[in-house]
N, C-alpha and C positions, 0 to 999 in steps of 0.2 A: 267949476274948478277944472283946470287942464289936467289931463292924464300925465303921470310921470313918464319920462322917457326911459325906455328899456336900455340898460347898459349892454354893450356888445360883449358877447361871451368871449372870455379870454382864450378858450380852446376852439374858437370858430376856425374851420378849415379854410385856408386861402385857396383861391382858384388854382387848379393844376397848371403846371408850366408845360408849354409845348416844346421846350428845350429838353433834350434827352439827358443831359448832365444833371440839370436841376430836378427833372422828373425821377431820376434814379436815386435821389437822396432819401434816406429814411424820413418818414412823415414828421417826426419831432424836429429833425434838422431843418427841413424845408419850412416848417412853421416859424422857426426862429429866424431864418434868413429872409422869408417873404417880405417883411416890412422894410428890408434894406434894398429891395428891388424896385425899379421903376419900369413900368411897361411903356413902350414907345413904338411908333411906326418906324419901319426900316424902308426907306424910299430909294428909288433908283439913283445910283451914283452918289448916294450919301456917304461922305467921308467920315469914318469912325476914328481912325488914327492917321496922323500925317507923319511921313518919314522923318526920322531923327528929331521928333518933337516929344516932349514928356507925355506920358500916358496918365490921365487922371480918372478914366472911366473904363471899365471892361464891359463887354456885351455878350449876351447869350441869345443868339438868334432863335426864333420860334419857327422859322421856315425860310425859304429862299436860299440864295447863295451869296456869301461875302468872299471877296478876293483879297489876298495878301500879295502885294507886288513889290518888285525890286527894280530900281531905276539905275542905269549906267550913267557914267559921266557925260556921254554924248546924247543923253535924253531917251535912249531906247529903254522900254519898260517891258517886263515879262512877269507873268503870274508865277508865284512859287508855291502857293497853297490855296485851296478853296475850303471854306468853312460854312457849314450849315447848322441845322438844329442838333447835330451830333456833338457840337463843340462850343467853343467860345472864342471871342476876339480879344486878345490881350494876354495870351499865355506867357508873354515875356515877363510880366509881373511875377508870376509863379516861379519863373526861373531866376529871379533875382534882379532883373533889369528894371529900368525906369523910363526908357525912351523906346519908341517904336522903331524897329529895324527896317520896316518897309511901310508902304501906305496900305491901309485897310479900308475898303469901301464896299458898299452894297452893289452887287453886280446884277443879280436877278431878285427883285423884290417879291415877297410872298408872305404877307401878314405882318405880325409885330414881333418884337423881341423884348428882352429885359436887360436893364443895365444896372450896374453896381459901382459905387465909387471905389477907387483903389484902396482907400483907407478901410472901408468895410470889407473888401475882398481879403486884404491882408489880415484883418481881425479874424475872419473865419478860417483862413489858412493856419493861423497860429494855434488854433484849437487842436490841430493834428488829428481831426476826426474824419468822418466819411467824406466831407467836402474836400479836404486836402487830398485824400486818397483818390477821389474821382479826378481831380485836377492833375494828379500825377500820372494816372493812366491815360488821360487825354493827351498830356504832354508827350508821352511815349508814342502814342498812335500818330500824333501830328508829325513827330520827327520821322517816323517811317514814311508817311505821306510825302514829306519834303525830300527825303533821300531817294525815294522811288521816282518822284517827279524829275529830279535831277538826272538820274540815269535814263529815264524815259525821253527827256528832251535831247539827250545825246545819241541814243541808239535807235530810237524808233521813228517811223515815218510820220509825216504830218497827218496822214489819214488815220493812223492808229491812235495818235495823240488826240486828234479831234474826237474820235469815237469814244475814247476814254473820258474826255471832258464832258461830252454829252451824257454819258452814262452816269457820271457823278452828279451832274445837275438833275437828271431824271430822278435819281434816288432821293435827292433832297427836296425837290419840288413836290413829288408825290402825285404828279399827273403827267399826261403824255405831251402836253404842249406848253411852251413857255416863250416869252418875248426875248429875242436875242438878235442883234444886228450882226451882219458879216464883219463889219468894221471892228466891232467890239470883240468878237471871237478871235479875230486876227491879232488884236492887241493882247489878248490872253495867251495865245499860242506863240507869240513872237514872230508872226509871219505877216506878209502883206495881204491886203484885202482880196486881190485877185486870186491868190492861192487858196484862201478860205472858200471863196465862191466855187472854185474848181473842185475842191475836196467835198464840199457839201453837195455839189451837183452830182458827183460820183456816188455818194451815199444815197442821194435821192433816186438816181437811176437804178440803184441796186434794190430799191424798195424798202430800205430800213428806216428812212426818215422822209418827211415832207419838209423841204427847206424854205417854205414860204416865199417862193420865187416872185410872187406878185407884190408882196410888201417888203421883203428882205428883212423882216423884223421878227418873224415867228418860226419856231422850229417845232415840229411834231414828230414824236417817236412812233413809228408805224410798226416796226418789227424789232422788239427788244432783244430777242435771241440773236437776230442777225447783226444788230449793233454790237453785241458782246463778241461775236465772232470777228467783227471788223476791228475790234480793239486789240491792244497788246496785252501782255500778261500783267501789266502794272495795275490795271483796274482791279483784278481779282486779288492780287497781293495786298493792296491797301484795304479793300473791303473785308478780306478775311482777318486782317490785323484789327480793324475796328470792331468786327463782330466778336473777336476773342477778348479784347480789352474792355469794350463798351457795348455789350450785346444790345441789339435793337429788338424790343419785344414785338414790334409790328412786322418783323421779317419772318416769313414762314419757312424759308429755305436757306 
């Protein structure tokens, strides 16, 4: 006679999330939300939201870097925000919107993420509990990032902006090296590829990075403190804002 199958315990703990927003939820809230989440790989150049198209899914990266970009009428594109495991892609829904104001895609892949349908996302927001409060704090922090980036793109040099971008990526990746072409970084900074190569060459000669001159696809942070000194004030302003609104338990200082 076959043995009866054991029923799954209703209070079984779901696997912990690598996304900081989801990981910050009280255990009871995360248990309720976990069945609504789908774990999926986030691959290089994967488009999550297309500009001016309806959003039906929001994403919670578990690592890597996603970019939110804006495109001008003449086709020129520039990055307006970077999103890693500290946040989510689709905050427009929280703010009452329904379509994506820009294009969101995976820029530096690193592991998997979790997705949730907009219907489920709104359902959780309507509870006005810890999930809603976390989304509100993240929305505020992201607004600071976008405002600071706008000022940075106007007042600071390409070298300072490049160092800031590399620092933000270094924070999110959690290791010293990551794949990145000069062409793609130029796209993010809104400058031509030769300018990026010149700037990275300067940082390389200063000993703060190894810019992967042989492959042109890999950046290694060699001197983190030196890279911070090469950056503008904007990196610290944004990092301090996120640390205040969404503390990172893994950060020691």
